[in-house]
C-alpha positions in Angstrom: 19.8 -31.1 178.1 22.2 -30.0 175.4 22.6 -31.6 172.0 25.7 -33.4 173.2 23.9 -34.7 176.3 21.2 -36.3 174.1 23.9 -38.8 173.1 24.0 -39.8 176.8 20.2 -40.2 176.6 20.6 -42.6 173.7 23.2 -44.6 175.6 20.8 -44.9 178.6 18.1 -46.0 176.1 20.4 -48.7 174.8 21.1 -49.9 178.3 17.3 -50.3 178.7 17.2 -52.4 175.6 15.4 -49.9 173.4 17.8 -50.0 170.5 17.9 -46.3 169.5 19.2 -45.1 166.2 22.9 -44.4 165.9 22.4 -40.9 164.5 19.1 -40.0 166.1 20.4 -37.2 168.3 20.2 -34.4 165.7 16.5 -35.1 164.8 15.5 -35.5 168.4 17.2 -32.2 169.3 15.6 -30.5 166.3 12.1 -31.6 167.3 12.3 -29.4 170.4 15.6 -27.9 171.5 14.5 -27.5 175.1 12.5 -30.7 175.3 15.0 -33.0 177.0 15.2 -32.7 180.8 17.8 -34.2 183.0 17.7 -34.8 186.8 21.0 -34.0 188.6 22.1 -35.1 192.1 25.0 -32.9 192.8 27.2 -33.2 189.7 25.8 -36.6 188.7 23.1 -37.3 186.1 20.6 -39.6 187.7 17.4 -39.4 185.6 16.2 -38.1 182.2 13.0 -37.6 180.3 11.8 -35.9 177.1 8.8 -33.6 176.9 8.5 -32.6 173.3 6.2 -29.8 172.2 4.6 -30.1 168.8 2.7 -27.1 167.5 0.4 -25.4 170.0 -1.7 -28.4 171.2 0.3 -31.6 171.4 3.3 -33.0 173.3 4.9 -36.4 173.7 6.8 -37.8 176.7 9.6 -40.4 176.3 13.1 -41.3 177.4 11.9 -41.7 181.0 14.8 -43.4 182.6 16.2 -43.3 186.2 19.6 -44.9 186.8 19.0 -48.3 188.5 20.8 -47.4 191.7 18.6 -44.3 192.2 15.2 -45.9 191.5 12.5 -45.8 194.2 13.9 -42.6 195.8 11.5 -40.1 194.2 13.9 -38.6 191.7 12.0 -40.0 188.7 8.7 -38.7 190.0 10.1 -35.2 190.3 11.3 -35.3 186.7 8.0 -36.8 185.5 6.1 -33.9 187.1 8.5 -31.4 185.4 7.7 -33.0 182.0 3.9 -32.8 182.7 4.3 -29.2 183.7 6.2 -28.4 180.5 3.3 -29.8 178.5 0.5 -28.4 180.6 -2.7 -27.7 178.7 -1.7 -29.9 175.7 -2.8 -33.4 174.7 0.1 -35.6 175.7 1.1 -38.9 174.2 3.4 -41.6 175.8 4.5 -45.1 174.9 4.4 -47.1 178.1 5.9 -50.5 178.8 2.8 -52.7 179.5 3.6 -53.2 183.2 3.4 -49.4 183.8 -0.1 -48.8 182.2 -1.8 -48.3 185.5 0.9 -45.9 186.7 0.3 -43.7 183.6 -3.4 -44.0 184.0 -3.2 -42.4 187.4 -1.6 -39.4 185.7 -4.6 -39.1 183.4 -3.4 -41.1 180.4 -5.9 -43.3 178.5 -5.0 -46.5 176.6 -5.2 -46.2 172.8 -3.6 -49.3 171.4 -0.6 -51.6 171.7 2.5 -51.2 169.5 4.3 -54.4 168.8 8.0 -54.4 168.1 8.9 -57.0 165.5 12.2 -58.3 164.1 13.0 -60.1 160.9 16.0 -60.8 158.7 17.1 -58.5 155.9 17.7 -59.2 152.2 15.0 -60.6 150.0 13.6 -59.8 146.6 12.7 -56.5 145.1 9.0 -56.0 144.2 7.9 -56.2 140.6 9.3 -53.5 138.3 5.8 -52.1 137.6 5.4 -51.2 141.2 8.9 -49.8 141.5 8.2 -47.3 138.7 6.0 -45.4 141.1 8.7 -45.1 143.8 10.3 -41.7 144.5 13.3 -41.1 146.7 15.4 -38.1 147.8 15.8 -35.4 146.4 12.6 -36.0 144.4 10.6 -36.8 147.6 10.1 -33.3 149.0 9.9 -32.4 152.6 6.6 -30.6 151.9 5.1 -33.8 150.5 6.2 -35.7 153.6 4.9 -33.1 156.1 1.5 -33.0 154.3 1.2 -36.8 154.2 2.3 -37.1 157.8 -0.6 -34.9 159.1 -3.0 -37.9 158.8 -0.7 -39.9 161.2 0.2 -37.3 163.8 -1.7 -34.7 165.8 0.6 -31.8 164.8 3.0 -30.9 162.0 6.6 -32.0 162.8 8.7 -30.3 160.1 11.8 -29.6 162.1 11.9 -33.2 163.2 11.4 -34.7 159.8 13.9 -32.3 158.1 16.6 -34.1 160.2 15.0 -37.5 160.2 15.1 -37.9 156.5 18.7 -36.7 156.5 20.1 -39.4 158.8 23.3 -40.9 157.4 23.0 -44.4 155.8 19.2 -44.3 155.8 16.8 -45.2 153.1 14.0 -42.7 152.5 11.4 -43.6 149.9 7.8 -42.9 148.9 5.3 -43.9 146.3 3.3 -41.4 144.2 0.2 -41.9 142.2 -1.1 -39.0 140.0 1.4 -36.8 141.6 0.2 -37.5 145.1 2.1 -39.3 147.9 0.3 -42.5 148.8 3.1 -44.2 150.9 6.2 -43.2 152.8 8.9 -45.0 154.7 12.3 -44.5 156.4 14.9 -47.1 157.4 17.8 -46.0 159.5 20.7 -47.7 161.2 20.3 -48.5 164.9 22.6 -49.8 167.6 21.5 -53.3 166.4 20.5 -53.7 162.8 18.2 -51.3 160.9 14.8 -50.0 161.8 11.9 -49.0 159.6 10.2 -46.0 161.1 7.8 -44.8 159.9 6.0 -46.9 157.3 2.8 -45.3 156.2 0.7 -46.4 153.2 -2.7 -46.0 151.7 -3.0 -49.7 151.0 -1.4 -52.9 152.2 0.0 -53.5 148.7 1.8 -50.1 148.9 3.1 -50.9 152.4 4.5 -54.2 151.3 6.2 -52.7 148.2 7.9 -50.1 150.3 8.9 -52.7 152.9 10.3 -55.0 150.3 12.4 -52.2 148.8 13.9 -51.2 152.1 14.5 -54.8 153.2 16.3 -55.5 150.0 18.8 -52.8 150.8 20.1 -54.8 153.8 22.3 -57.9 154.2 20.5 -61.2 154.6 22.0 -61.8 158.1 21.1 -58.3 159.3 18.2 -57.7 161.7 15.4 -55.3 160.7 13.1 -53.9 163.4 9.7 -52.3 163.0 7.0 -51.2 165.5 3.4 -52.0 164.3 0.1 -50.9 165.9 -1.8 -54.0 167.0 -5.0 -52.3 166.0 -4.1 -52.5 162.3 -4.6 -56.1 161.3 -3.2 -55.5 157.9 0.1 -54.5 159.4 0.1 -57.7 161.5 -0.6 -59.7 158.3 2.6 -58.2 156.8 4.5 -59.2 159.9 3.2 -62.8 159.6 4.0 -63.1 155.9 7.6 -62.2 156.5 8.1 -64.4 159.6 8.6 -61.6 162.0 9.1 -62.3 165.7 7.8 -60.2 168.5 10.7 -58.6 170.6 9.0 -55.8 172.5 5.5 -54.3 173.2 4.4 -50.9 174.4 1.1 -49.2 175.1 0.3 -45.9 173.3 -1.6 -43.7 175.7 -2.9 -40.1 175.6 -4.3 -37.5 177.9 -7.6 -35.8 177.0 -9.2 -37.4 173.9 -7.5 -40.1 171.9 -6.7 -38.4 168.5 -8.3 -39.6 165.3 -5.2 -40.8 163.4 -4.9 -43.0 160.4 -4.0 -46.2 162.3 -5.4 -48.4 159.5 -2.7 -46.9 157.2 0.1 -47.1 159.8 2.4 -50.1 159.2 5.3 -48.8 161.3 5.3 -46.0 163.9 7.8 -43.3 163.8 9.3 -43.3 167.3 8.2 -44.6 170.7 10.4 -41.9 172.2 9.1 -38.9 170.3 5.7 -40.1 169.0 
């Protein structure tokens, strides 16, 4: 799939109700330029899937969509197998809708945790000035700092992806540093509906809330904000409860091989159900 065709993938994702980012295509393409597969029937695109390679040992499958009129005919299964073949020998992650968990289990995927998609309204107060003094933003938040911090939250380094992700137009990219070390990081970007915070990583719940408040305060009061939180982090769910967030979507994070030892207890917003 070409860079231009990824825009089609985003349109299909919107039709499925996934609310992709308006400017996600460049970052998705940068993650793995050959990682988006498309199923053709003659001259017509009928199915798509992403099989993104990260480093030497990990991959993530997403964007698994078959046009409604072609479902149940085996086209999706062929593309699914092509994605598995592309990532053969690697640990593979996937975010499954809850009704498809058993289907993925038959392909060797093991349940890790649920991710809960929340929505809340924008606006609100900024955090106390004493906390804001520790905040850093672009260009003082370096890509090297982000990549180093992200390694606790993802099985492989994803430099090419984040280089584009933190450059998405109209996004907010912030971190918090203590003693010169990054202790929290968040990105908020525009989506087809509202804004989405992805990711939101923090060493403590107080840091997570500070970053959340700053990003939320950049939006209009009537604007919707979305964030996907791991159910297995109760501190993230506490944050959702304090700000009156409502559940709009749920997925199951699943892996082949062993479930990776990631910093779920410091994950308050996952980066991308589509790319991991």
